VMD Tcl script that draws the C-alpha trace (Angstrom):
set ca {
  {-22.69 16.44 2.84}
  {-24.05 16.22 6.37}
  {-22.58 14.00 9.07}
  {-25.68 11.82 9.36}
  {-25.71 11.04 5.65}
  {-21.96 10.28 5.76}
  {-22.61 7.45 8.23}
  {-25.53 5.94 6.34}
  {-25.15 3.72 3.32}
  {-26.48 5.45 0.21}
  {-28.61 3.61 -2.34}
  {-29.91 4.75 -5.71}
  {-32.98 2.96 -7.05}
  {-34.04 3.78 -10.61}
  {-37.73 3.77 -11.51}
  {-38.51 4.00 -7.80}
  {-41.63 6.14 -7.70}
  {-43.91 3.10 -7.97}
  {-44.06 -0.69 -8.10}
  {-41.11 -2.88 -7.17}
  {-38.70 0.07 -7.20}
  {-40.84 1.93 -4.68}
  {-41.00 -1.18 -2.51}
  {-37.22 -1.58 -2.66}
  {-36.71 2.07 -1.70}
  {-39.05 1.73 1.26}
  {-37.37 -1.43 2.53}
  {-33.83 -0.07 2.15}
  {-34.85 3.09 4.00}
  {-36.37 0.97 6.76}
  {-32.98 -0.73 7.11}
  {-31.39 2.66 7.76}
  {-30.03 3.51 4.33}
  {-30.28 6.89 2.68}
  {-32.33 6.19 -0.43}
  {-32.16 8.23 -3.63}
  {-35.35 7.72 -5.61}
  {-34.76 8.01 -9.33}
  {-37.85 8.91 -11.34}
  {-38.51 10.36 -14.79}
  {-41.26 12.59 -13.39}
  {-39.80 14.86 -10.69}
  {-43.18 15.42 -9.04}
  {-43.85 11.70 -8.71}
  {-40.32 11.13 -7.49}
  {-40.63 13.77 -4.80}
  {-44.03 12.43 -3.75}
  {-42.52 8.96 -3.30}
  {-39.56 10.35 -1.36}
  {-41.89 12.35 0.89}
  {-43.89 9.20 1.62}
  {-40.72 7.36 2.68}
  {-39.69 10.29 4.88}
  {-43.13 10.29 6.47}
  {-42.44 6.78 7.78}
  {-39.11 7.85 9.28}
  {-36.83 6.98 6.37}
  {-34.17 9.16 4.78}
  {-35.14 9.60 1.13}
  {-34.38 12.09 -1.63}
  {-35.65 12.32 -5.19}
  {-33.65 12.90 -8.37}
  {-34.94 13.29 -11.90}
  {-33.53 10.33 -13.80}
  {-34.56 8.96 -17.18}
  {-32.24 6.05 -17.98}
  {-32.54 6.81 -21.71}
  {-31.47 10.44 -21.23}
  {-27.75 10.73 -20.51}
  {-28.11 14.32 -19.32}
  {-30.46 13.35 -16.49}
  {-28.23 10.40 -15.58}
  {-25.18 12.64 -15.35}
  {-27.06 15.28 -13.38}
  {-28.27 12.62 -10.94}
  {-24.68 11.42 -10.40}
  {-23.57 15.00 -9.82}
  {-26.26 15.56 -7.20}
  {-25.38 12.32 -5.40}
  {-21.69 13.23 -5.39}
  {-22.33 16.73 -4.08}
  {-24.67 15.62 -1.34}
  {-23.27 12.25 -0.26}
  {-19.83 11.86 -1.84}
  {-20.31 8.21 -2.72}
  {-22.81 5.49 -3.63}
  {-22.99 2.13 -1.86}
  {-25.87 0.45 -3.67}
  {-27.21 0.80 -7.21}
  {-30.48 -0.93 -8.04}
  {-31.14 -0.84 -11.77}
  {-34.89 -1.31 -11.52}
  {-36.26 0.97 -14.28}
  {-37.65 -1.05 -17.16}
  {-40.49 -1.25 -19.63}
  {-42.49 -4.17 -21.01}
  {-43.03 -2.61 -24.42}
  {-46.66 -3.68 -24.43}
  {-48.12 -1.15 -22.07}
  {-50.23 -2.18 -19.10}
  {-51.15 -5.67 -20.23}
  {-50.53 -9.06 -18.70}
  {-47.97 -11.40 -20.34}
  {-50.89 -13.51 -21.56}
  {-52.07 -10.58 -23.67}
  {-48.72 -9.39 -25.09}
  {-49.38 -10.64 -28.61}
  {-47.70 -7.55 -30.08}
  {-44.32 -9.10 -29.23}
  {-44.65 -12.25 -31.36}
  {-41.29 -12.35 -33.22}
  {-42.66 -12.76 -36.74}
  {-44.84 -9.67 -36.49}
  {-43.22 -7.49 -33.83}
  {-42.68 -3.77 -34.44}
  {-38.93 -3.14 -34.59}
  {-39.38 0.28 -33.01}
  {-40.87 -1.43 -29.96}
  {-37.89 -3.77 -29.72}
  {-35.48 -0.85 -29.95}
  {-37.35 1.08 -27.25}
  {-37.38 -1.89 -24.87}
  {-33.67 -2.57 -25.34}
  {-32.91 1.15 -25.00}
  {-34.41 1.17 -21.52}
  {-33.82 -2.37 -20.24}
  {-30.26 -2.87 -21.52}
  {-28.62 0.33 -22.73}
  {-30.16 2.29 -19.87}
  {-28.52 -0.07 -17.38}
  {-25.14 0.46 -19.05}
  {-25.58 4.24 -19.02}
  {-26.53 4.41 -15.36}
  {-24.01 1.85 -14.13}
  {-21.07 3.42 -15.96}
  {-21.99 6.90 -14.78}
  {-22.34 5.77 -11.16}
  {-19.21 3.60 -11.08}
  {-16.87 6.37 -9.85}
  {-19.21 6.89 -6.88}
  {-19.54 3.15 -6.24}
  {-15.75 2.81 -6.18}
  {-15.71 5.13 -3.15}
  {-17.82 2.68 -1.14}
  {-16.25 0.06 1.14}
  {-18.88 -2.48 0.05}
  {-20.41 -1.53 -3.32}
  {-23.26 -3.60 -4.72}
  {-25.15 -3.45 -8.02}
  {-28.48 -5.24 -8.48}
  {-30.09 -5.54 -11.92}
  {-33.81 -6.27 -11.73}
  {-34.58 -8.97 -14.27}
  {-37.29 -11.59 -14.72}
  {-37.74 -15.35 -14.88}
  {-38.56 -14.67 -18.54}
  {-34.84 -13.99 -19.04}
  {-34.03 -17.66 -18.49}
  {-33.37 -19.48 -21.76}
  {-33.68 -22.76 -19.86}
  {-37.16 -21.97 -18.58}
  {-38.51 -20.31 -21.71}
  {-37.25 -23.10 -24.02}
  {-38.89 -25.86 -21.98}
  {-41.78 -27.16 -24.13}
  {-43.56 -28.37 -21.01}
  {-42.82 -25.31 -18.91}
  {-45.13 -22.47 -17.85}
  {-43.88 -20.08 -20.52}
  {-45.36 -22.14 -23.36}
  {-48.77 -20.73 -22.41}
  {-47.57 -17.18 -23.06}
  {-47.14 -15.47 -26.44}
  {-43.50 -15.58 -27.64}
  {-41.62 -12.37 -26.93}
  {-39.16 -10.62 -29.25}
  {-38.74 -7.57 -27.00}
  {-39.17 -7.92 -23.24}
  {-37.86 -11.45 -22.64}
  {-34.79 -11.07 -24.91}
  {-33.98 -7.72 -23.30}
  {-33.89 -9.40 -19.91}
  {-31.76 -12.26 -21.30}
  {-29.34 -9.61 -22.56}
  {-29.39 -8.05 -19.09}
  {-28.33 -11.41 -17.63}
  {-25.36 -11.56 -20.01}
  {-24.50 -7.96 -19.19}
  {-24.64 -8.70 -15.46}
  {-22.09 -11.50 -15.83}
  {-19.75 -9.29 -17.86}
  {-19.89 -6.48 -15.29}
  {-19.33 -8.99 -12.49}
  {-16.28 -10.40 -14.25}
  {-14.79 -6.95 -14.80}
  {-15.52 -5.56 -11.34}
  {-14.86 -8.64 -9.21}
  {-11.28 -7.58 -8.47}
  {-12.58 -4.18 -7.31}
  {-14.88 -5.77 -4.76}
  {-18.04 -4.62 -6.54}
  {-20.75 -7.28 -6.38}
  {-23.04 -7.37 -9.43}
  {-26.06 -9.66 -9.55}
  {-29.34 -10.03 -11.42}
  {-32.57 -10.81 -9.61}
  {-35.94 -12.16 -10.66}
  {-38.45 -10.74 -8.16}
  {-41.25 -13.00 -9.42}
  {-44.68 -12.24 -10.86}
  {-45.44 -9.18 -8.76}
  {-48.75 -7.29 -8.77}
  {-47.81 -3.97 -10.44}
  {-49.10 -1.45 -12.97}
  {-46.75 -3.02 -15.54}
  {-48.82 -6.21 -15.72}
  {-52.18 -4.56 -15.10}
  {-52.13 -5.95 -11.54}
  {-52.32 -9.58 -12.60}
  {-49.29 -10.60 -10.54}
  {-49.61 -13.10 -7.69}
  {-46.94 -11.64 -5.37}
  {-47.16 -8.44 -3.39}
  {-44.75 -5.58 -4.04}
  {-43.22 -6.20 -0.61}
  {-42.56 -9.84 -1.47}
  {-40.91 -8.99 -4.76}
  {-38.89 -6.14 -3.28}
  {-37.56 -8.33 -0.46}
  {-35.63 -10.49 -2.92}
  {-34.04 -7.42 -4.48}
  {-33.17 -5.99 -1.07}
  {-31.45 -9.23 -0.05}
  {-28.98 -8.82 -2.92}
  {-28.63 -5.10 -2.27}
  {-27.48 -5.81 1.27}
  {-25.02 -8.64 0.64}
  {-21.92 -8.81 2.80}
  {-18.57 -8.21 1.12}
  {-18.04 -11.97 0.71}
  {-21.42 -12.43 -1.02}
  {-21.91 -13.88 -4.49}
  {-21.38 -11.96 -7.71}
  {-22.36 -12.71 -11.29}
  {-25.45 -14.59 -10.19}
  {-29.06 -14.74 -11.35}
  {-31.16 -15.24 -8.25}
  {-34.76 -15.37 -7.07}
  {-36.52 -16.01 -3.78}
  {-36.30 -19.74 -4.42}
  {-32.57 -19.60 -5.16}
  {-30.48 -19.51 -8.36}
  {-32.45 -19.15 -11.60}
  {-31.18 -21.32 -14.47}
  {-29.61 -19.34 -17.27}
}
mol new
graphics top color blue
foreach p $ca { graphics top sphere $p radius 0.5 }
foreach p [lrange $ca 0 end-1] q [lrange $ca 1 end] { graphics top cylinder $p $q radius 0.2 }
display resetview
């Protein structure tokens, strides 16, 4: 561990080689943090890290597939060996289950006809993957004076919003995979926050909004920078900041 890295806060962002995760990594690096870019593809991860370094940021890539415990453990080992601790964990990696289609076209997730294998795959990444990464990184987070965990969710996780017969979600096909996985992530966030509150570890979920990314075939209305900014705000909370919340740019999201 070098002296410069010891002074910087260290952040791990999963799924950070593109999209919102990439935007979060860039913004955290611009704030002076050392950013560890987690990516399933090591070449894409290193390319993203090199791009951040080219702008003056301190970034490093690790191979990390949230559904592969070996890569998760190896990533934790590398972070420990190089930095000795972790200050921020952004659980950004996630999948829609429908490929690169907009929510308006995700008819393969209608509950009465959904493929159970798709549901399992989505929950494996969006829920179980968060548990695997968070639990593996907790020993490193406990070494930080101000540890923060941010789970990237979606407005689609809100039971209040999605059950409103006059709300915007009624125009979208019902979802038995993506939306329920994000609702489960909300519940998981609260449980982690309750457990870790006494340890000073802040755990929050964030809905970055409908961001223009590959995951929705670039149909989003917000830029990556706009979506990432909301995530970064929670990743940089002071020690007296909120925990167990579900937040967006406009404020708290109803459960």
